[in-house]
MILUMZA-11227 format. One record per atom (N, C-alpha, C): residue in three letters; atom name; x, y, z. Coordinates in Angstrom, 3 decimals, decimal comma. Layout:
REM residues N
> ALA; CA; X; Y; Z
...
//
This chain:
REM residues 206
> MET; N; 90,813; 44,622; 55,056
> MET; CA; 89,417; 44,513; 54,644
> MET; C; 89,193; 45,323; 53,365
> ARG; N; 88,425; 44,749; 52,457
> ARG; CA; 88,165; 45,418; 51,188
> ARG; C; 87,385; 46,704; 51,420
> LYS; N; 87,864; 47,798; 50,812
> LYS; CA; 87,207; 49,090; 50,974
> LYS; C; 85,917; 49,130; 50,166
> ILE; N; 84,881; 49,688; 50,747
> ILE; CA; 83,592; 49,796; 50,073
> ILE; C; 83,643; 50,977; 49,113
> PRO; N; 83,290; 50,775; 47,830
> PRO; CA; 83,323; 51,894; 46,870
> PRO; C; 82,391; 53,023; 47,304
> ALA; N; 82,884; 54,240; 47,251
> ALA; CA; 82,060; 55,390; 47,637
> ALA; C; 80,818; 55,509; 46,770
> SER; N; 80,921; 55,056; 45,528
> SER; CA; 79,790; 55,150; 44,603
> SER; C; 78,589; 54,353; 45,095
> MET; N; 78,854; 53,318; 45,887
> MET; CA; 77,769; 52,492; 46,416
> MET; C; 76,842; 53,322; 47,290
> PHE; N; 77,401; 54,315; 47,974
> PHE; CA; 76,605; 55,169; 48,851
> PHE; C; 76,123; 56,423; 48,134
> SER; N; 76,951; 56,960; 47,234
> SER; CA; 76,561; 58,181; 46,545
> SER; C; 75,305; 57,968; 45,716
> ARG; N; 75,112; 56,751; 45,198
> ARG; CA; 73,908; 56,467; 44,410
> ARG; C; 72,640; 56,610; 45,240
> LEU; N; 72,761; 56,339; 46,536
> LEU; CA; 71,596; 56,454; 47,409
> LEU; C; 71,151; 57,907; 47,570
> CYS; N; 72,047; 58,832; 47,262
> CYS; CA; 71,750; 60,254; 47,449
> CYS; C; 71,425; 60,964; 46,145
> ASP; N; 71,384; 60,227; 45,050
> ASP; CA; 70,992; 60,842; 43,777
> ASP; C; 69,596; 61,435; 43,925
> GLY; N; 69,485; 62,724; 43,682
> GLY; CA; 68,196; 63,397; 43,800
> GLY; C; 67,904; 63,948; 45,176
> VAL; N; 68,829; 63,743; 46,126
> VAL; CA; 68,639; 64,240; 47,489
> VAL; C; 69,698; 65,290; 47,784
> THR; N; 69,284; 66,432; 48,292
> THR; CA; 70,225; 67,475; 48,688
> THR; C; 70,431; 67,411; 50,195
> LEU; N; 71,645; 67,081; 50,592
> LEU; CA; 71,968; 66,993; 52,009
> LEU; C; 72,649; 68,275; 52,470
> THR; N; 72,286; 68,727; 53,663
> THR; CA; 72,773; 70,003; 54,181
> THR; C; 73,925; 69,855; 55,158
> GLY; N; 74,138; 68,607; 55,648
> GLY; CA; 75,116; 68,405; 56,710
> GLY; C; 74,502; 68,517; 58,090
> ARG; N; 73,190; 68,784; 58,147
> ARG; CA; 72,472; 68,841; 59,425
> ARG; C; 71,604; 67,589; 59,530
> VAL; N; 72,006; 66,696; 60,412
> VAL; CA; 71,375; 65,377; 60,512
> VAL; C; 69,874; 65,469; 60,744
> ALA; N; 69,444; 66,397; 61,574
> ALA; CA; 68,021; 66,515; 61,893
> ALA; C; 67,180; 66,891; 60,672
> GLU; N; 67,785; 67,497; 59,676
> GLU; CA; 67,094; 67,803; 58,425
> GLU; C; 67,329; 66,713; 57,386
> ASP; N; 68,549; 66,213; 57,339
> ASP; CA; 68,924; 65,308; 56,256
> ASP; C; 68,301; 63,923; 56,386
> VAL; N; 68,224; 63,399; 57,594
> VAL; CA; 67,679; 62,043; 57,756
> VAL; C; 66,220; 61,968; 57,318
> PRO; N; 65,331; 62,852; 57,799
> PRO; CA; 63,944; 62,751; 57,326
> PRO; C; 63,799; 63,021; 55,832
> THR; N; 64,616; 63,922; 55,297
> THR; CA; 64,584; 64,172; 53,856
> THR; C; 64,972; 62,917; 53,088
> PHE; N; 66,032; 62,279; 53,523
> PHE; CA; 66,528; 61,054; 52,898
> PHE; C; 65,490; 59,937; 52,973
> LEU; N; 64,899; 59,758; 54,138
> LEU; CA; 63,921; 58,692; 54,314
> LEU; C; 62,655; 58,937; 53,502
> ARG; N; 62,180; 60,164; 53,499
> ARG; CA; 60,976; 60,454; 52,702
> ARG; C; 61,249; 60,279; 51,221
> TYR; N; 62,435; 60,685; 50,781
> TYR; CA; 62,799; 60,518; 49,369
> TYR; C; 62,762; 59,045; 48,973
> HIS; N; 63,165; 58,187; 49,883
> HIS; CA; 63,198; 56,757; 49,595
> HIS; C; 61,902; 56,041; 49,983
> GLY; N; 60,847; 56,800; 50,199
> GLY; CA; 59,539; 56,204; 50,435
> GLY; C; 59,321; 55,663; 51,831
> CYS; N; 59,960; 56,267; 52,820
> CYS; CA; 59,842; 55,789; 54,210
> CYS; C; 59,358; 56,908; 55,138
> PRO; N; 58,201; 57,508; 54,870
> PRO; CA; 57,741; 58,613; 55,723
> PRO; C; 57,426; 58,176; 57,150
> LYS; N; 56,945; 56,939; 57,323
> LYS; CA; 56,640; 56,456; 58,669
> LYS; C; 57,916; 56,360; 59,503
> THR; N; 58,989; 55,887; 58,881
> THR; CA; 60,269; 55,795; 59,594
> THR; C; 60,807; 57,183; 59,907
> ALA; N; 60,574; 58,135; 59,008
> ALA; CA; 61,004; 59,511; 59,270
> ALA; C; 60,307; 60,051; 60,520
> ARG; N; 59,013; 59,763; 60,645
> ARG; CA; 58,273; 60,222; 61,829
> ARG; C; 58,767; 59,505; 63,082
> HIS; N; 58,984; 58,205; 62,974
> HIS; CA; 59,495; 57,449; 64,128
> HIS; C; 60,866; 57,963; 64,549
> SER; N; 61,709; 58,273; 63,579
> SER; CA; 63,053; 58,776; 63,895
> SER; C; 62,979; 60,100; 64,641
> ALA; N; 62,036; 60,952; 64,248
> ALA; CA; 61,850; 62,220; 64,955
> ALA; C; 61,428; 61,961; 66,393
> GLN; N; 60,553; 60,981; 66,596
> GLN; CA; 60,091; 60,653; 67,949
> GLN; C; 61,236; 60,093; 68,797
> VAL; N; 62,040; 59,217; 68,208
> VAL; CA; 63,155; 58,642; 68,962
> VAL; C; 64,196; 59,712; 69,273
> ALA; N; 64,451; 60,598; 68,318
> ALA; CA; 65,409; 61,678; 68,561
> ALA; C; 64,959; 62,550; 69,731
> ALA; N; 63,669; 62,890; 69,756
> ALA; CA; 63,142; 63,715; 70,844
> ALA; C; 63,198; 62,963; 72,174
> GLU; N; 62,860; 61,679; 72,135
> GLU; CA; 62,869; 60,873; 73,357
> GLU; C; 64,298; 60,671; 73,853
> ALA; N; 65,230; 60,460; 72,928
> ALA; CA; 66,631; 60,280; 73,308
> ALA; C; 67,162; 61,546; 73,972
> ARG; N; 66,780; 62,677; 73,449
> ARG; CA; 67,211; 63,939; 74,050
> ARG; C; 66,632; 64,085; 75,460
> ARG; N; 65,335; 63,721; 75,607
> ARG; CA; 64,685; 63,831; 76,915
> ARG; C; 65,337; 62,895; 77,932
> VAL; N; 65,556; 61,641; 77,519
> VAL; CA; 66,165; 60,663; 78,435
> VAL; C; 67,592; 61,083; 78,791
> ALA; N; 68,339; 61,537; 77,788
> ALA; CA; 69,716; 61,962; 78,033
> ALA; C; 69,768; 63,114; 79,035
> GLU; N; 68,876; 64,058; 78,874
> GLU; CA; 68,840; 65,193; 79,800
> GLU; C; 68,473; 64,718; 81,205
> TYR; N; 67,546; 63,788; 81,279
> TYR; CA; 67,075; 63,279; 82,569
> TYR; C; 68,181; 62,551; 83,329
> VAL; N; 69,014; 61,803; 82,598
> VAL; CA; 70,053; 60,993; 83,265
> VAL; C; 71,428; 61,641; 83,214
> GLY; N; 71,514; 62,838; 82,636
> GLY; CA; 72,780; 63,556; 82,624
> GLY; C; 73,747; 63,120; 81,546
> GLU; N; 73,211; 62,657; 80,409
> GLU; CA; 74,062; 62,283; 79,279
> GLU; C; 74,097; 63,422; 78,256
> ASN; N; 74,948; 63,267; 77,247
> ASN; CA; 75,100; 64,283; 76,215
> ASN; C; 73,862; 64,307; 75,318
> VAL; N; 73,110; 65,391; 75,370
> VAL; CA; 71,835; 65,452; 74,648
> VAL; C; 72,042; 65,569; 73,136
> VAL; N; 73,114; 66,212; 72,721
> VAL; CA; 73,379; 66,379; 71,290
> VAL; C; 73,692; 65,028; 70,651
> GLN; N; 74,549; 64,260; 71,293
> GLN; CA; 74,886; 62,935; 70,771
> GLN; C; 73,658; 62,019; 70,778
> ALA; N; 72,888; 62,087; 71,839
> ALA; CA; 71,711; 61,232; 71,956
> ALA; C; 70,703; 61,549; 70,864
> GLU; N; 70,437; 62,823; 70,651
> GLU; CA; 69,476; 63,212; 69,625
> GLU; C; 69,966; 62,814; 68,234
> MET; N; 71,242; 63,002; 67,980
> MET; CA; 71,798; 62,634; 66,674
> MET; C; 71,638; 61,132; 66,416
> ALA; N; 71,969; 60,319; 67,422
> ALA; CA; 71,820; 58,873; 67,266
> ALA; C; 70,358; 58,497; 67,061
> GLY; N; 69,469; 59,204; 67,736
> GLY; CA; 68,043; 58,949; 67,551
> GLY; C; 67,589; 59,206; 66,124
> TRP; N; 68,053; 60,278; 65,544
> TRP; CA; 67,716; 60,562; 64,144
> TRP; C; 68,247; 59,477; 63,217
> LEU; N; 69,430; 58,985; 63,498
> LEU; CA; 70,119; 58,080; 62,572
> LEU; C; 69,768; 56,609; 62,745
> HIS; N; 69,146; 56,241; 63,848
> HIS; CA; 69,092; 54,828; 64,227
> HIS; C; 68,413; 53,930; 63,186
> ASP; N; 67,440; 54,440; 62,469
> ASP; CA; 66,721; 53,619; 61,474
> ASP; C; 66,921; 54,129; 60,048
> CYS; N; 68,026; 54,793; 59,796
> CYS; CA; 68,194; 55,427; 58,476
> CYS; C; 68,359; 54,415; 57,349
> SER; N; 68,530; 53,133; 57,681
> SER; CA; 68,653; 52,098; 56,653
> SER; C; 67,315; 51,444; 56,323
> ALA; N; 66,221; 52,029; 56,791
> ALA; CA; 64,899; 51,420; 56,588
> ALA; C; 64,520; 51,287; 55,119
> LEU; N; 65,188; 52,009; 54,234
> LEU; CA; 64,876; 51,936; 52,810
> LEU; C; 65,164; 50,569; 52,214
> PHE; N; 66,022; 49,786; 52,850
> PHE; CA; 66,391; 48,490; 52,278
> PHE; C; 65,355; 47,426; 52,657
> PRO; N; 64,827; 46,693; 51,673
> PRO; CA; 63,872; 45,622; 51,977
> PRO; C; 64,485; 44,606; 52,930
> THR; N; 63,674; 44,122; 53,837
> THR; CA; 64,159; 43,225; 54,882
> THR; C; 64,924; 42,030; 54,321
> LEU; N; 64,390; 41,407; 53,308
> LEU; CA; 65,005; 40,181; 52,790
> LEU; C; 66,328; 40,436; 52,063
> GLU; N; 66,631; 41,699; 51,783
> GLU; CA; 67,892; 42,019; 51,108
> GLU; C; 68,988; 42,445; 52,079
> ARG; N; 68,660; 42,586; 53,341
> ARG; CA; 69,595; 43,217; 54,277
> ARG; C; 70,838; 42,379; 54,541
> ALA; N; 70,695; 41,072; 54,618
> ALA; CA; 71,871; 40,234; 54,870
> ALA; C; 72,851; 40,337; 53,712
> ASN; N; 72,346; 40,323; 52,496
> ASN; CA; 73,228; 40,436; 51,322
> ASN; C; 73,894; 41,799; 51,264
> ILE; N; 73,149; 42,847; 51,588
> ILE; CA; 73,725; 44,188; 51,602
> ILE; C; 74,820; 44,276; 52,661
> ALA; N; 74,558; 43,711; 53,816
> ALA; CA; 75,562; 43,730; 54,886
> ALA; C; 76,848; 43,057; 54,429
> ARG; N; 76,724; 41,931; 53,765
> ARG; CA; 77,927; 41,243; 53,297
> ARG; C; 78,660; 42,073; 52,239
> GLN; N; 77,910; 42,753; 51,377
> GLN; CA; 78,548; 43,624; 50,386
> GLN; C; 79,326; 44,740; 51,069
> TRP; N; 78,862; 45,151; 52,234
> TRP; CA; 79,502; 46,237; 52,971
> TRP; C; 80,504; 45,720; 53,995
> ASN; N; 80,860; 44,445; 53,893
> ASN; CA; 81,850; 43,837; 54,800
> ASN; C; 81,403; 43,829; 56,258
> ILE; N; 80,086; 43,735; 56,473
> ILE; CA; 79,537; 43,677; 57,825
> ILE; C; 79,270; 42,219; 58,172
> PRO; N; 79,835; 41,718; 59,256
> PRO; CA; 79,568; 40,326; 59,655
> PRO; C; 78,073; 40,105; 59,919
> VAL; N; 77,562; 38,992; 59,445
> VAL; CA; 76,160; 38,629; 59,636
> VAL; C; 76,090; 37,381; 60,505
> LEU; N; 75,439; 37,495; 61,643
> LEU; CA; 75,312; 36,385; 62,571
> LEU; C; 74,210; 35,426; 62,118
> PRO; N; 74,270; 34,161; 62,530
> PRO; CA; 73,221; 33,207; 62,156
> PRO; C; 71,820; 33,685; 62,543
> GLU; N; 71,715; 34,322; 63,705
> GLU; CA; 70,409; 34,836; 64,145
> GLU; C; 69,914; 35,923; 63,213
> GLU; N; 70,844; 36,698; 62,657
> GLU; CA; 70,463; 37,765; 61,726
> GLU; C; 70,068; 37,198; 60,364
> GLU; N; 70,634; 36,063; 60,013
> GLU; CA; 70,189; 35,373; 58,796
> GLU; C; 68,727; 34,951; 58,940
> ARG; N; 68,369; 34,480; 60,130
> ARG; CA; 67,006; 34,012; 60,355
> ARG; C; 66,030; 35,159; 60,515
> LEU; N; 66,497; 36,291; 61,021
> LEU; CA; 65,640; 37,470; 61,205
> LEU; C; 66,367; 38,691; 60,646
> PRO; N; 66,414; 38,825; 59,317
> PRO; CA; 67,226; 39,895; 58,711
> PRO; C; 66,756; 41,307; 59,037
> MET; N; 65,534; 41,456; 59,529
> MET; CA; 65,088; 42,783; 59,933
> MET; C; 66,071; 43,428; 60,891
> ILE; N; 66,638; 42,603; 61,779
> ILE; CA; 67,456; 43,120; 62,869
> ILE; C; 68,810; 43,654; 62,397
> ILE; N; 69,193; 43,304; 61,158
> ILE; CA; 70,478; 43,782; 60,624
> ILE; C; 70,441; 45,279; 60,379
> HIS; N; 69,243; 45,867; 60,394
> HIS; CA; 69,155; 47,296; 60,070
> HIS; C; 70,000; 48,149; 61,006
> GLN; N; 70,199; 47,692; 62,255
> GLN; CA; 70,994; 48,517; 63,174
> GLN; C; 72,445; 48,625; 62,703
> LYS; N; 72,981; 47,542; 62,134
> LYS; CA; 74,347; 47,571; 61,605
> LYS; C; 74,420; 48,388; 60,310
> LEU; N; 73,414; 48,212; 59,458
> LEU; CA; 73,394; 48,981; 58,206
> LEU; C; 73,254; 50,475; 58,489
> SER; N; 72,462; 50,809; 59,501
> SER; CA; 72,278; 52,226; 59,840
> SER; C; 73,586; 52,857; 60,306
> ARG; N; 74,393; 52,097; 61,034
> ARG; CA; 75,697; 52,628; 61,450
> ARG; C; 76,535; 53,001; 60,228
> THR; N; 76,562; 52,111; 59,233
> THR; CA; 77,366; 52,373; 58,037
> THR; C; 76,836; 53,582; 57,276
> LEU; N; 75,521; 53,678; 57,121
> LEU; CA; 74,955; 54,836; 56,429
> LEU; C; 75,212; 56,124; 57,207
> ALA; N; 75,128; 56,048; 58,530
> ALA; CA; 75,398; 57,239; 59,344
> ALA; C; 76,782; 57,787; 59,053
> SER; N; 77,734; 56,890; 58,876
> SER; CA; 79,108; 57,288; 58,590
> SER; C; 79,300; 57,700; 57,136
> GLU; N; 78,865; 56,841; 56,219
> GLU; CA; 79,201; 57,011; 54,800
> GLU; C; 78,302; 57,992; 54,063
> VAL; N; 77,046; 58,109; 54,479
> VAL; CA; 76,114; 59,021; 53,806
> VAL; C; 75,985; 60,329; 54,563
> PHE; N; 75,865; 60,241; 55,885
> PHE; CA; 75,603; 61,451; 56,672
> PHE; C; 76,864; 62,035; 57,310
> GLY; N; 78,003; 61,397; 57,093
> GLY; CA; 79,284; 61,970; 57,497
> GLY; C; 79,542; 62,018; 58,978
> VAL; N; 78,879; 61,176; 59,741
> VAL; CA; 79,073; 61,167; 61,199
> VAL; C; 80,334; 60,369; 61,532
> ASP; N; 81,214; 60,967; 62,317
> ASP; CA; 82,453; 60,264; 62,699
> ASP; C; 82,601; 60,120; 64,211
> ASP; N; 81,567; 60,463; 64,949
> ASP; CA; 81,569; 60,312; 66,400
> ASP; C; 81,325; 58,836; 66,715
> VAL; N; 82,343; 58,156; 67,208
> VAL; CA; 82,249; 56,713; 67,439
> VAL; C; 81,175; 56,383; 68,475
> LEU; N; 81,005; 57,220; 69,467
> LEU; CA; 79,970; 56,960; 70,467
> LEU; C; 78,586; 56,974; 69,840
> VAL; N; 78,350; 57,912; 68,950
> VAL; CA; 77,062; 57,983; 68,250
> VAL; C; 76,891; 56,767; 67,346
> LEU; N; 77,924; 56,426; 66,597
> LEU; CA; 77,851; 55,288; 65,683
> LEU; C; 77,623; 53,993; 66,450
> ASP; N; 78,295; 53,823; 67,574
> ASP; CA; 78,107; 52,620; 68,388
> ASP; C; 76,670; 52,525; 68,893
> ALA; N; 76,110; 53,655; 69,327
> ALA; CA; 74,742; 53,658; 69,845
> ALA; C; 73,740; 53,297; 68,749
> VAL; N; 73,980; 53,795; 67,547
> VAL; CA; 73,122; 53,447; 66,410
> VAL; C; 73,195; 51,942; 66,153
> GLU; N; 74,395; 51,392; 66,193
> GLU; CA; 74,618; 49,996; 65,811
> GLU; C; 73,957; 48,996; 66,756
> CYS; N; 73,713; 49,380; 68,012
> CYS; CA; 73,133; 48,422; 68,958
> CYS; C; 71,805; 48,904; 69,527
> HIS; N; 71,126; 49,809; 68,847
> HIS; CA; 69,918; 50,407; 69,426
> HIS; C; 68,772; 49,410; 69,581
> THR; N; 68,760; 48,350; 68,787
> THR; CA; 67,680; 47,366; 68,870
> THR; C; 67,949; 46,320; 69,937
> THR; N; 69,181; 45,861; 70,018
> THR; CA; 69,539; 44,721; 70,867
> THR; C; 70,328; 45,073; 72,115
> LEU; N; 70,957; 46,234; 72,102
> LEU; CA; 72,017; 46,582; 73,046
> LEU; C; 73,168; 45,588; 72,865
> LYS; N; 74,142; 45,553; 73,750
> LYS; CA; 75,297; 44,664; 73,634
> LYS; C; 76,004; 44,629; 74,979
> ALA; N; 76,964; 43,746; 75,109
> ALA; CA; 77,743; 43,693; 76,342
> ALA; C; 78,569; 44,965; 76,495
> ASN; N; 78,794; 45,375; 77,729
> ASN; CA; 79,597; 46,567; 78,047
> ASN; C; 79,108; 47,808; 77,301
> PRO; N; 77,818; 48,093; 77,346
> PRO; CA; 77,312; 49,260; 76,629
> PRO; C; 77,737; 50,562; 77,307
> THR; N; 77,871; 51,608; 76,516
> THR; CA; 78,090; 52,934; 77,079
> THR; C; 76,756; 53,483; 77,574
> ARG; N; 76,816; 54,556; 78,315
> ARG; CA; 75,569; 55,189; 78,765
> ARG; C; 74,792; 55,732; 77,567
> LEU; N; 75,484; 56,195; 76,551
> LEU; CA; 74,788; 56,668; 75,358
> LEU; C; 74,076; 55,508; 74,657
> ASP; N; 74,724; 54,339; 74,581
> ASP; CA; 74,068; 53,148; 74,032
> ASP; C; 72,749; 52,897; 74,754
> LYS; N; 72,803; 52,969; 76,072
> LYS; CA; 71,617; 52,674; 76,886
> LYS; C; 70,526; 53,721; 76,671
> VAL; N; 70,911; 54,982; 76,563
> VAL; CA; 69,940; 56,057; 76,347
> VAL; C; 69,172; 55,831; 75,047
> VAL; N; 69,895; 55,548; 73,980
> VAL; CA; 69,249; 55,380; 72,670
> VAL; C; 68,420; 54,102; 72,645
> PHE; N; 68,912; 53,053; 73,279
> PHE; CA; 68,171; 51,796; 73,398
> PHE; C; 66,830; 52,030; 74,096
> VAL; N; 66,853; 52,719; 75,212
> VAL; CA; 65,633; 52,995; 75,966
> VAL; C; 64,704; 53,916; 75,174
> ALA; N; 65,263; 54,936; 74,557
> ALA; CA; 64,441; 55,870; 73,784
> ALA; C; 63,711; 55,165; 72,647
> ASP; N; 64,387; 54,245; 71,990
> ASP; CA; 63,766; 53,496; 70,895
> ASP; C; 62,617; 52,636; 71,406
> LYS; N; 62,736; 52,106; 72,614
> LYS; CA; 61,687; 51,262; 73,169
> LYS; C; 60,507; 52,097; 73,665
> ILE; N; 60,782; 53,289; 74,165
> ILE; CA; 59,697; 54,178; 74,594
> ILE; C; 58,913; 54,679; 73,383
> ALA; N; 59,636; 55,102; 72,358
> ALA; CA; 58,992; 55,614; 71,136
> ALA; C; 58,655; 54,442; 70,221
> TRP; N; 57,827; 53,571; 70,701
> TRP; CA; 57,448; 52,330; 70,006
> TRP; C; 56,876; 52,642; 68,642
> ASP; N; 57,254; 51,863; 67,628
> ASP; CA; 56,802; 52,163; 66,262
> ASP; C; 55,622; 51,297; 65,828
> GLN; N; 54,946; 50,666; 66,801
> GLN; CA; 53,748; 49,890; 66,495
> GLN; C; 52,517; 50,631; 67,014
> ASP; N; 51,334; 50,101; 66,684
> ASP; CA; 50,100; 50,724; 67,146
> ASP; C; 49,930; 50,516; 68,650
> GLY; N; 49,268; 51,472; 69,272
> GLY; CA; 48,980; 51,352; 70,688
> GLY; C; 50,185; 51,624; 71,568
> ILE; N; 50,076; 51,212; 72,818
> ILE; CA; 51,122; 51,429; 73,812
> ILE; C; 51,915; 50,138; 73,986
> ALA; N; 53,208; 50,249; 74,034
> ALA; CA; 54,064; 49,070; 74,197
> ALA; C; 53,686; 48,330; 75,487
> PRO; N; 53,631; 47,005; 75,451
> PRO; CA; 53,197; 46,243; 76,631
> PRO; C; 54,108; 46,387; 77,841
> TYR; N; 55,334; 46,803; 77,620
> TYR; CA; 56,296; 46,959; 78,715
> TYR; C; 56,429; 48,413; 79,153
> TYR; N; 55,675; 49,314; 78,517
> TYR; CA; 55,921; 50,751; 78,680
> TYR; C; 55,832; 51,210; 80,142
> GLN; N; 54,765; 50,825; 80,834
> GLN; CA; 54,571; 51,320; 82,199
> GLN; C; 55,723; 50,917; 83,111
> LYS; N; 56,152; 49,661; 83,007
> LYS; CA; 57,269; 49,197; 83,829
> LYS; C; 58,555; 49,921; 83,472
> LEU; N; 58,777; 50,113; 82,184
> LEU; CA; 60,008; 50,770; 81,750
> LEU; C; 60,036; 52,229; 82,218
> ALA; N; 58,912; 52,923; 82,049
> ALA; CA; 58,853; 54,331; 82,461
> ALA; C; 59,064; 54,473; 83,963
> ALA; N; 58,475; 53,570; 84,740
> ALA; CA; 58,656; 53,614; 86,194
> ALA; C; 60,100; 53,300; 86,570
> ALA; N; 60,691; 52,352; 85,854
> ALA; CA; 62,077; 51,972; 86,146
> ALA; C; 63,037; 53,115; 85,833
> LEU; N; 62,736; 53,882; 84,803
> LEU; CA; 63,606; 54,994; 84,433
> LEU; C; 63,680; 56,036; 85,543
> GLU; N; 62,620; 56,141; 86,336
> GLU; CA; 62,647; 57,070; 87,462
> GLU; C; 63,663; 56,632; 88,512
> GLN; N; 63,988; 55,337; 88,526
> GLN; CA; 65,008; 54,837; 89,453
> GLN; C; 66,405; 55,036; 88,864
> SER; N; 66,596; 54,556; 87,632
> SER; CA; 67,889; 54,733; 86,979
> SER; C; 67,794; 54,278; 85,527
> LEU; N; 68,762; 54,686; 84,739
> LEU; CA; 68,845; 54,260; 83,348
> LEU; C; 69,020; 52,744; 83,271
> ASP; N; 69,852; 52,187; 84,126
> ASP; CA; 70,084; 50,741; 84,106
> ASP; C; 68,825; 49,952; 84,436
> HIS; N; 68,024; 50,450; 85,368
> HIS; CA; 66,768; 49,775; 85,686
> HIS; C; 65,864; 49,734; 84,452
> ALA; N; 65,809; 50,832; 83,719
> ALA; CA; 64,966; 50,887; 82,525
> ALA; C; 65,470; 49,919; 81,459
> VAL; N; 66,765; 49,891; 81,257
> VAL; CA; 67,359; 48,968; 80,283
> VAL; C; 67,004; 47,529; 80,642
> LEU; N; 67,127; 47,202; 81,911
> LEU; CA; 66,913; 45,829; 82,342
> LEU; C; 65,455; 45,400; 82,196
> VAL; N; 64,534; 46,340; 82,329
> VAL; CA; 63,120; 46,004; 82,140
> VAL; C; 62,888; 45,440; 80,741
> TYR; N; 63,437; 46,101; 79,735
> TYR; CA; 63,195; 45,613; 78,372
> TYR; C; 63,981; 44,338; 78,091
> LEU; N; 65,211; 44,268; 78,556
> LEU; CA; 65,990; 43,051; 78,344
> LEU; C; 65,319; 41,845; 79,012
> LYS; N; 64,754; 42,047; 80,192
> LYS; CA; 64,041; 40,954; 80,872
> LYS; C; 62,764; 40,617; 80,109
> TYR; N; 62,115; 41,615; 79,541
> TYR; CA; 60,923; 41,378; 78,721
> TYR; C; 61,271; 40,419; 77,579
> LEU; N; 62,416; 40,650; 76,938
> LEU; CA; 62,866; 39,736; 75,881
> LEU; C; 63,228; 38,367; 76,454
> TRP; N; 63,971; 38,375; 77,543
> TRP; CA; 64,441; 37,122; 78,143
> TRP; C; 63,255; 36,218; 78,505
> ASP; N; 62,221; 36,788; 79,090
> ASP; CA; 61,064; 36,001; 79,509
> ASP; C; 60,318; 35,408; 78,321
> ARG; N; 60,528; 35,975; 77,134
> ARG; CA; 59,841; 35,503; 75,926
> ARG; C; 60,796; 34,830; 74,939
> ARG; N; 61,995; 34,518; 75,407
> ARG; CA; 63,032; 34,049; 74,496
> ARG; C; 62,649; 32,762; 73,765
> HIS; N; 61,824; 31,930; 74,391
> HIS; CA; 61,460; 30,661; 73,758
> HIS; C; 60,380; 30,832; 72,697
> THR; N; 59,722; 31,979; 72,693
> THR; CA; 58,681; 32,217; 71,693
> THR; C; 59,142; 33,175; 70,600
> LEU; N; 60,285; 33,816; 70,797
> LEU; CA; 60,816; 34,729; 69,789
> LEU; C; 61,424; 33,939; 68,634
> LYS; N; 61,359; 34,510; 67,442
> LYS; CA; 61,996; 33,851; 66,292
> LYS; C; 63,493; 33,721; 66,534
> VAL; N; 64,106; 34,782; 67,061
> VAL; CA; 65,506; 34,715; 67,489
> VAL; C; 65,656; 35,534; 68,761
> PHE; N; 66,622; 35,159; 69,561
> PHE; CA; 67,038; 35,989; 70,689
> PHE; C; 68,482; 36,367; 70,373
> HIS; N; 68,653; 37,599; 69,931
> HIS; CA; 69,947; 38,033; 69,414
> HIS; C; 71,029; 37,862; 70,489
> PRO; N; 72,189; 37,323; 70,104
> PRO; CA; 73,253; 37,114; 71,098
> PRO; C; 73,709; 38,392; 71,780
> TRP; N; 73,652; 39,519; 71,099
> TRP; CA; 74,030; 40,771; 71,754
> TRP; C; 73,071; 41,069; 72,907
> ALA; N; 71,769; 40,852; 72,678
> ALA; CA; 70,780; 41,082; 73,736
> ALA; C; 70,983; 40,098; 74,872
> ARG; N; 71,267; 38,855; 74,531
> ARG; CA; 71,523; 37,838; 75,555
> ARG; C; 72,726; 38,237; 76,416
> GLU; N; 73,801; 38,653; 75,768
> GLU; CA; 75,002; 39,036; 76,507
> GLU; C; 74,741; 40,249; 77,396
> ALA; N; 73,992; 41,213; 76,874
> ALA; CA; 73,671; 42,403; 77,666
> ALA; C; 72,829; 42,027; 78,877
> TYR; N; 71,847; 41,170; 78,669
> TYR; CA; 70,982; 40,757; 79,779
> TYR; C; 71,770; 39,994; 80,842
> MET; N; 72,578; 39,042; 80,400
> MET; CA; 73,331; 38,246; 81,372
> MET; C; 74,268; 39,120; 82,188
> GLN; N; 74,849; 40,100; 81,543
> GLN; CA; 75,774; 40,999; 82,238
> GLN; C; 75,057; 41,921; 83,204
> MET; N; 73,945; 42,513; 82,748
> MET; CA; 73,272; 43,529; 83,556
> MET; C; 72,385; 42,937; 84,645
> SER; N; 72,060; 41,649; 84,540
> SER; CA; 71,190; 41,035; 85,547
> SER; C; 71,974; 40,417; 86,702
> LEU; N; 73,287; 40,496; 86,644
> LEU; CA; 74,113; 39,936; 87,725
> LEU; C; 73,899; 40,698; 89,040
//
C-alpha cells in the first residue's frame, strides 16, 4: 500500500502546539480549525466513556482517550471526506459515498495515529467504529459507541436515551443493542444503513 506522506498531516498542525497529552491536544486542535462545538462534544464523550468504562469494568484511560479522539476529523467538510479517505488509502464503501458524513470515524482513526501519535490498536479500533460499531466488537468498542450515543450532539434529549440508560443498568451489551435496534427499526427511512451497523445488529441480536 502506498505510504501517506507525513507532510499531509504536518500541514494540519501548522500553528498548533501539541503537548502529547490527548486531553489537551484534541480540543486545541479542533478549536484552531474552527470546530469549538466538536471540542465540547468530544469532552462530553470522553467523560461519558470514562464513566461507562468504570461502570462496566473496562479500561477507563483507553475509553477516555478514544472519547477525546473520536471526532477529531470534524475539520474536514462533509462533501470532501470520501476524497480525503481515498487519498489516505482508506476504503470507501458505497453507503459512505451516499452519506460521507459517516466516513469521519475512519478519518478520525488515521488522525489519531498520524497527528496525535496514538498507537494503541484498541483505542484506534474504538475510534474507527464509534458511529456504527462493527461485527465482533471489543468491549472498548462498545463502551465508546454507547458513550457517543449518550452524549448526543444534537439539541434536546436523544429519543432513545431513556431506554439506553435503563439497558446499561443491565449490561453493556443491552445498551449497545438498544441503539442498534433503534437504527434497525428505522432502516427503511434512513439515507443509509451502514453495513457495519447491520452486521453488528445481526450478530448481537441472535
